[in-house]
N, C-alpha and C positions, 0 to 999 in steps of 0.2 A: 578452408577448413571445415568444409562440410563434410564430417564423419559420422559413425553411429551414434556418437553421445552427442553430435551437435554444437561442438566448442569450437572456439576461434583458436587457432594455430598460426604462427610465422616463426618461421626460422631463418636465421640468417649468422654467419659467424662472426666472431667480435672483431675482425679484419676488415669486415666491411663485406665480404663474399657469401653468398647465400649457399648453404650446403645444398647439394642435389643428389638425384638418386635417378638413375636411369629407368627404374621401374615405376616412378612415382607420375610420370609424365601424363598419363591418362586421368590422374586425379584432378579436383577443382583445384584452382588456384592457391585458396585457403589451406587446402590440405597439402600441396606440395609447399608452403612455406612455415610448417611446422617447427616451432621453438624445439631445442631439446635440451637446454641449459639454463639456470635463471640468469645468464648474462643475457640471453638471446630474448628474455621475455620483455614484452612492452606494456607499461602502463601499472596502474596500481601503488604509485608510488608510497601511498600512504601506510602501507604495511609491506612493502617488498623494499623500500630504500635502505643503502648501505648501513646496517647498526640496527636496526628493526628487527624485535625479537624473532618473527616468522623468518625473515631474512638471514638470519644467524642460525636457526634453528634447521633450514635447508642446508647450507653450506655444509652444516657439521653432519648432515646426516641424519638427524634427532628428528624424527618422524612422529608425530599424535595425532588423533583424531581429531577431526576439524570438519567445519560446514562454511561453505563457500555460498554467500547470499551475495546475488547480483543480476543486473540485468542480463539479457542473451549477446554474446559477442567480446564480452570482458575478458575472457580467458581460464574461466574457472575448470574446464576439463583439462586444459594445457598445464595448468599449475598442479592439478593432483597428479599428472604424468610427469611433470618435473619433478615434484616432492619425491617420487616413490623412484626416479632414475639417479637421482642425491642420494638417496637412502639404500641403494642397491638391493631395492624390493622388487618383486613382480607386481603387476597390478591386473586386477580381476576389475570387469568394467560390468555394472549392471543399470539398466535405465529402466525406472517406472514405468515408462511410457508402455514397455513391451515385455517387462518381465514380471514372473511371480514367484510366490514362493520355492518352486521348484529350481527355480534359476539361481536363489538366493541359497539352498541347500547346494548346489553343484559348485556354486563359487566357494563357499565355506570348506567344502570338503577338498578342494584342488589346495586351499589355503593349508587345511592340516596336514595334508601329504605330502606339500612342500616344507613346512616345517620339521617333519618328521624325518624325511628323506634328504632334504637338500641343506637343512636349517639356514633357511631363506626366510625372511618375513613376507608378506603380502599386503599390499594396500588395496584395500575394497572401495572402487569408485562407484557412487551410486547417483547417477544422472536424474534430475528431477524427483530426487527423493521424496518430495511434499506432496507426490501423486500415491505415494505408498499409503495404505491405511494402517489404523493403529497396530492391528495385529501383524501387518506385516514389518512394520519399523520394529516392533519388539522383536522379532526373530533376531537382529541382530546385536541385542544386548548382550547374552552371555558371550559371545564371541568377541565383541567388544571389551568385554569385562576380563575374559582370560587372557587376551593378546594374542588370540587366534590371527585376528585381522586390526589393520590400523584403517579405522573407517573416515573417508572424504565422501561428503554429501555435496552436491551441488543443488541449488534451488533458487530460482527466480520471485519466490513469494517469503514473506516475513515468517521466519523460522519460530519465531516467537508464538504464531498461530498455526504451523500448518503441522510442526513436528512434536513429538512428545518430548514431555519433560524429561524423561528417563535417557532420551536421545540427546536432548540439550546438555545433561549434567554431565555428560561423559565427552562431549566434543566442543571445542571452543569455536565460536562461530567468528568469520571474518566477512566483512562487508567489501565487496568490489564494487567500484563505480564505474560509470560510463567512461571511455575512455575521451580523454581532453580531446581537443583539435589541435594541439602538440604531439600528443600521443599519434593520432591516426595519421598525422602527415610521413611520421617516422614509418609508419606500416606501408604507408604508401609510396615514400622514397625506396625503401628496400624492396618492394615489389617492382618498381619500374626497373630498377639494378635488375633484378633477377630476371625479370623479362627481357631487357635489353641484351643479358649475357647469355641467354639461355635458348633464345627464339630466333627466328630468321628476319627479324623486323627491328626497327628502333621506335622507339612510343615518347610522344610528347604531346601536351594539353596547350590549347590555345587560352588566352588570358581568362582567369577566373574559373575555366572549367575545374582544375583543380581542387579548388577551393568549396565549387558547387558539389563535387563529388564527396567532401568530407563534410559537408552540412547535410546532405541526404542521408551518409551513414548514420547519423544521431550516436555518435559514441561507439557505435557497433563496429568491429574491426571485421568480423566474418561478412558483413552485410557491405562494407567498403570494398572487399577484396572481391566479392562476389558481382558486385556492379561494375568494377574495374573490368573483371573478366568478361561481363555480357556486353559491355562496350566494344571493347575488342574484336568479339565475336560478331558485333552489327558493321564496324567500319572494315571498309577494303583496306589494303594495303597496297599503297601506290609507292613506287621506285623504292621499296623495302622502308617504308614509313607508315607510321599508323598516326594520324592525329586524331584527338578526342575534342569535342566541341561540346557546348553547352546544350546544344539542340540534341546531340547524340545522347548525353546524360539524361535529359528530359524524355527521349525516347524509351529509353530502359526503365527508368524509374516511375516514370506517369506521375501520378500525384501522390505524394507522400502518405502514405497509410499512419495513421494515428498508432502510437507507441503503447498501446495497453489492451491489456485482458479485462474483460468486463468483471470478473472475477478476483481480478490480481488487485496487487498494492497499488499500481501505477492508477488505475480506476479509483479507487479510494482517495488516492490524492488529489485527484481531478477535483472529486467532490468535496473535498476537505477546503479545496482553493475556491471551489464555489461557495460554499457554505461560510467562509470567513470572508470573502469580498461582499455577501450581502449584509453580514453581522457588519462590518466595517464601513457600509454605507458609500461603496464605490461600485456605480451601476454598470459601470463601461467593463472593471475587470470582472463582475459577476456574469456579463454576455458574455465575455470573452470564452471564460471557463466553459460556461453552459453549451457556447458553440463548439469547443473542442470536447465534448462530453457526446455531442450528436456527432461530429465527424469521425470520431472514433468507434462509431457504431452503437453509443450508448443509449439506454431507453429512456425518453423524455417523462414519461411517467415516473423513473426514478426521482430525477430532479424535480417532479409537481410535488411527490412524498416527501421530499427534503424542504421544499417550502412550507408544506404543512407544519413540520417540525421546527423551522426558523419562526414560522409564526407565534408559535407559544412559546418557545424558548428564548428567542432573542426580541422578539416585537412586543409580545405579552397585551397587556390592556393598555400599553402605550397608543396602540392603534388596532383595536378588535377587528377592524375590516379585512386587515391581513390573512386572517385566518379563512374568511368567507371568500377571499379574491382566489387564496389557492384553491379551494375547492372547486369553485367557478372555473379556474384553467385549466383543471383538472378533467372537471365535467365537460368542458368545450372540447378539449382534446380527444376524449372519449365518443363525442357526439360527431364531429365535423372530419377527424383523421388528423395525422401528422402534419400534413404541410401547414393549414391553419392552427392546429390545435398546440405546434411548436414556438409558433407564433404568443399565442394565448400566456404559455408558460413566461416567454421571454416578456411578457407585458406585467406578471404576477411579480419576476423576477426584479425588475426596475423599480416596481411601486415598493416592495420590501425593503430593497437597498436603499432608499430614501424614505422610507417611512422611520417615526422615531423609535427609538431602542429602548428596550428595557427587560431585564431579565430577571426582574422581581418575583414574580409567579412562580417561575423557574426554580429561583432558590428557596422562596417559602414552600413550595411543594415538598421539596429534597429535605428541607428540616423538618417538615411535618413528618416525612415516610420515616426519618431517624428517630423522632421522638417517639413514635407510635410504636416502633420496634422496641426501643427502650422501657416504653412503658404500658406494655400490652395487658399487664394484669390489673392497672386500675377500671375499677367499675363505673359505670355511667352513673352520675349524679340522680339521685329520686326525683328531683323536677323535671328532668329530661326525659326519665322511662315513661313507656306509654302503659296508662292503665288499660290491658285487653279483657279484663273481666274484674267483677267485684272483688276476687280475692286481690288481684294485684292492687287493686285500687287501695283496700284494707290494709295493704303491706306499706304504702303510700307512694305508690307510682304516679306521677305527675302532679304531685300536690305541691301547692305554691308556686306552679308554672305561670309567668305571665305572658298573656296572648299579644305578640306584638299589636296586632292588629286594632286590640282595644285600647293600646296607648299613644299618647301623643305623638305624633307625625310617625306612627306607626314602629316604635323604636323604645324598648321597654330599660330604659335609662338604667344603668347599674346592675342590670342582669349580666351572668355570666354562664358559659355554654362549656366551659371546661370542668374537668372535675376539679375538687378544690385545690390538690397538689398542684396543679398546674394554671392556678388563676391567672397570673401574671404573663402567660406564654404570649408571645408575640411573634409572627412570623412575616407577614405581609408587610413590606416597608416599600409603598409605591415610589418611581421616581418623580421628578419633577418634569417629565416631557410628556409630549402630547397629551391625549387624552388622561392617561393616568396622573395628571399635575392635577385634574379636576377630582378625581379619586380620592388622592392625597389629601385636598380641601375635604372633602366629606369625611374621610376616616378621621383627620384631627379633628374635626367638630363634633363626631359622633363619641370619641376618647373623651372630649371635654364635657361633653354630657355626662357619660359615666362617672368622669371624679366630680361632678359638681351633684351626683345623685344622692338622695339620701336613702334609696333603698339597695344599698349593694349587696349582692349575694352571699358573700363570704366575709364582709364585716364581722 
């Protein structure tokens, strides 16, 4: 199925025979196995099972603008073509990787001419639609609005972040999932039937080789069929037979490449798993996700930056050393390079996973920000203002201010540093974990002194 739009395609008839075409023998195997109808499509049962709204709409030829969001090799392009076929519409293809405004205009002009002269609808399929910038995406809007095109976009990135709201409001988003092992087994079985029927050899697998191929495909049907085809090219035909072994598959696949883009959703999912593992005090899981990020080509310093965020968000004053350790790990990486530096970040990861946890500062700061926004008009109390000149002093700036160092234990009991309207405000509620337990005891003691004082500011 490696075509211009990079989609997965699989085709076989309902009776089990794969549709063939004498002109497609030169195409990659995945392209030769292109499904033509909904009945031939494999996977995505959560949106395409019989009785589901999308299934009904396709069967009835009722096509509406939509976005397909999902990983590579899950059938986004193929499904768009099936929708166009069932709707008796022509399909125009635009790829955001290779196309620009000129290509969009050309496709729109064809759609207009088709509607005017042939009374036929046009499905405009836009692959990798998230790669178009805002102005390019906006170019589709009037033509979606007036019905010139039925818009179908395909993206591997979260549409909520990558697509204009105007596009999203006019197209329904459907999420496509990685194909299950059962789905991939179906794809592989039909591919074997096709090859056995149309090639001059029989094909078999040694024990566990088929399962190994399915696991390596990782939910991507295109990858599965490409791996199969590469294995066939590698193995010699002996007495009309090709036998694929686990060693053959290993030679073709090599080390499995981590399936994520450093700027894509999959990367941020890994970072999220890492952060939540540290927050959840699981050092082994945290190390695993850190290693996954590294093996996928991720930047160790990105993890170091996340550790700094964790130190203040999830550990806070329960263990203030965590923040310093994160800085030290970052500094170590910068000084000695990745080999030893990655290990230093791993050390900080384990420490933070096992450190006592508190988000008290995180919550208190957010509450303070909210209150500050809501009460920005309140003036600074006179006793807290700075007497910068005789004029401001005469106005009362700094009057009755109690200098803490002149008070017993350097604490002015009963003093209040808020505006009078917010006198009883309290943000920071320390936990009883780690060092913060001692801070809690200290805060309770100071609050008690304030309550007992005869010099309360706002009484």
